[in-house]
C-alpha positions in Angstrom: -152.0 128.4 -85.7 -154.0 131.0 -86.7 -157.4 130.5 -88.1 -157.3 133.7 -90.4 -158.6 132.9 -93.7 -157.2 136.2 -96.0 -159.8 136.0 -99.4 -157.6 136.8 -102.4 -158.3 137.2 -106.0 -156.6 136.7 -109.3 -156.2 139.2 -112.3 -155.2 137.7 -115.4 -155.1 138.7 -119.2 -153.9 136.5 -122.3 -151.2 137.5 -124.2 -149.6 136.2 -127.3 -146.4 135.1 -126.7 -145.4 135.6 -130.3 -145.2 131.5 -131.2 -147.5 129.8 -133.7 -146.8 126.2 -134.9 -148.4 124.4 -137.8 -147.0 121.1 -136.9 -147.2 118.6 -134.2 -143.2 118.2 -134.2 -142.9 121.9 -133.6 -145.9 121.9 -131.1 -144.3 119.5 -129.1 -140.7 121.6 -129.6 -142.2 124.9 -128.6 -144.1 123.1 -125.5 -140.7 122.1 -123.7 -139.3 125.6 -123.7 -142.7 127.8 -123.6 -143.3 129.8 -120.0 -144.8 127.7 -117.5 -147.5 130.2 -117.2 -148.4 129.7 -120.9 -148.9 125.8 -120.0 -151.3 127.3 -117.0 -153.3 129.5 -119.4 -154.1 126.5 -122.1 -154.7 123.7 -119.3 -156.6 125.9 -117.1 -158.7 128.5 -119.2 -161.7 126.0 -119.7 -162.5 125.9 -116.1 -162.7 129.6 -115.9 -164.3 130.3 -119.3 -166.7 127.0 -118.7 -168.3 127.7 -122.1 -165.0 128.7 -124.3 -164.7 125.0 -125.8 -166.7 122.0 -126.4 -166.8 120.3 -122.5 -165.6 116.7 -124.0 -162.3 118.9 -124.6 -161.3 120.0 -121.4 -158.2 122.5 -122.7 -157.3 124.3 -125.6 -154.5 121.9 -126.5 -156.6 119.1 -126.9 -159.0 121.0 -128.6 -156.6 121.9 -131.4 -155.6 118.6 -132.0 -159.2 117.8 -132.3 -159.9 120.5 -135.0 -157.0 119.0 -136.8 -158.2 115.8 -137.0 -155.9 113.8 -134.5 -158.7 112.4 -132.6 -156.3 110.0 -130.6 -154.3 112.7 -129.2 -157.0 114.9 -128.4 -158.6 112.2 -126.2 -155.5 111.5 -124.8 -154.7 114.9 -123.7 -158.1 115.7 -122.7 -157.8 112.9 -119.9 -155.1 115.1 -118.2 -156.5 116.6 -115.1 -154.7 119.8 -114.5 -156.3 119.7 -110.6 -154.1 116.8 -110.4 -150.8 118.8 -110.8 -149.5 121.8 -108.4 -146.2 121.9 -110.5 -146.6 123.3 -113.7 -143.5 121.9 -114.7 -144.8 118.4 -113.8 -147.8 118.9 -115.9 -145.3 120.2 -119.1 -143.7 116.8 -118.7 -146.6 114.7 -118.4 -148.1 116.7 -121.4 -145.0 116.3 -123.7 -144.3 112.7 -122.6 -148.1 111.7 -123.9 -147.5 113.6 -127.2 -144.1 112.0 -127.5 -145.3 108.0 -126.8 -148.6 108.5 -129.6 -146.8 110.7 -132.0 -146.2 109.1 -135.1 -143.3 110.9 -137.6 -145.6 110.2 -140.3 -147.8 112.8 -139.5 -145.4 115.5 -139.5 -147.1 118.0 -142.0 -148.5 121.1 -141.7 -151.8 121.4 -140.0 -154.8 123.3 -141.3 -155.0 125.3 -138.2 -152.1 126.9 -136.5 -152.1 126.8 -132.8 -151.3 130.4 -131.2 -149.3 129.8 -127.6 -150.9 132.3 -125.3 -149.6 133.1 -122.1 -151.6 134.3 -118.6 -150.1 137.9 -117.3 -150.9 137.2 -113.6 -151.3 139.5 -110.4 -152.7 138.2 -106.9 -154.4 140.7 -105.0 -156.2 140.9 -101.6 -160.0 141.2 -101.7 -160.1 143.1 -98.3 -162.2 140.7 -96.7 -160.9 138.0 -94.2 -162.4 135.4 -91.7 -161.5 134.2 -88.1 -164.8 131.6 -88.1 -167.1 130.0 -90.4 -169.7 132.7 -90.4 -167.4 135.3 -91.5 -165.9 132.9 -93.6 -169.3 132.0 -95.4 -170.0 135.8 -95.6 -166.8 136.3 -97.5 -167.5 133.5 -100.0 -170.9 135.0 -100.7 -169.3 138.4 -101.1 -166.4 137.2 -103.8 -165.8 137.4 -107.0 -165.6 134.5 -109.9 -161.9 135.4 -109.7 -161.9 135.0 -106.0 -163.1 131.6 -106.5 -161.0 130.7 -109.3 -157.9 131.5 -107.4 -158.9 130.0 -104.0 -160.2 126.5 -105.7 -157.6 126.3 -108.5 -154.4 128.3 -108.7 -153.8 128.6 -105.0 -153.0 124.9 -105.4 -149.8 125.5 -107.7 -149.1 129.1 -105.4 -148.8 126.8 -102.2 -147.6 123.7 -103.9 -150.5 121.5 -102.6 -153.6 119.8 -104.3 -155.7 120.9 -101.4 -157.7 124.2 -102.5 -157.6 127.1 -99.9 -160.9 126.4 -98.8 -161.1 122.8 -97.8 -157.8 123.7 -96.3 -158.9 126.2 -93.9 -162.1 124.2 -93.3 -159.8 121.4 -91.9 -157.6 123.5 -90.0 -160.7 124.7 -88.2 -162.2 121.1 -87.7 -165.0 121.3 -90.5 -163.8 118.4 -92.1 -166.8 117.1 -93.5 -167.4 120.7 -95.3 -164.0 120.4 -96.3 -164.1 117.0 -98.1 -167.5 118.1 -99.9 -165.8 120.9 -101.4 -162.8 119.0 -102.6 -165.1 116.5 -104.3 -166.9 119.6 -106.5 -166.1 118.7 -110.4 -165.4 121.9 -111.5 -165.7 120.6 -115.4 -169.4 119.8 -115.2 -170.4 123.1 -113.6 -169.9 126.6 -114.4 -168.0 129.2 -111.3 -171.2 130.4 -110.7 -172.7 127.1 -110.1 -169.9 125.8 -108.1 -170.0 128.8 -105.8 -173.9 128.3 -105.2 -172.7 124.8 -103.9 -170.1 126.1 -102.0 -172.5 128.3 -99.8 -175.0 125.4 -99.9 -172.6 122.9 -98.0 -170.9 125.7 -95.8 -174.5 126.4 -94.1 -175.4 123.0 -94.0 -177.8 122.7 -96.5 
């Protein structure tokens, strides 16, 4: 089996889908049919832009419910961890199920703040860096941008249909199980990606 690790990066820009909803009922119905990369945007954006939302609301969906005074729903949605899923359709179904199980039709009124469904337009590119050895891998990580880090730690799981991030998968493959496990246990919600990068480099260098 090849030990080659190809460093990649992810370029993506937000695009308004044209769908704006004011009620919880319309939100649920739109959520069922919206493109899966709108789910991706709203559930993962706060990992990339760490200070985009209050940290106790981990995604923009739960934050919308919070802004409209739906605290119970906001809290239930906030504890859904997208990193527990590699299939965006499974993630969509969990969100819909959570809403439908806790939704009261007496709440079906126009909310004060509308929700705008945003979609992530993405392109995956190779960075030009590869690694065959741990030393080369460490250098590659050091040179990597935050976009590259986000791709290998987060969205590669979706691309590869696995819960294991790219870094840990490669480290397991080359016999560095302890380093792989330490990286897989890093909490992406309590640190920004710059801090995560420093932690990863420390782990790789054995500090």
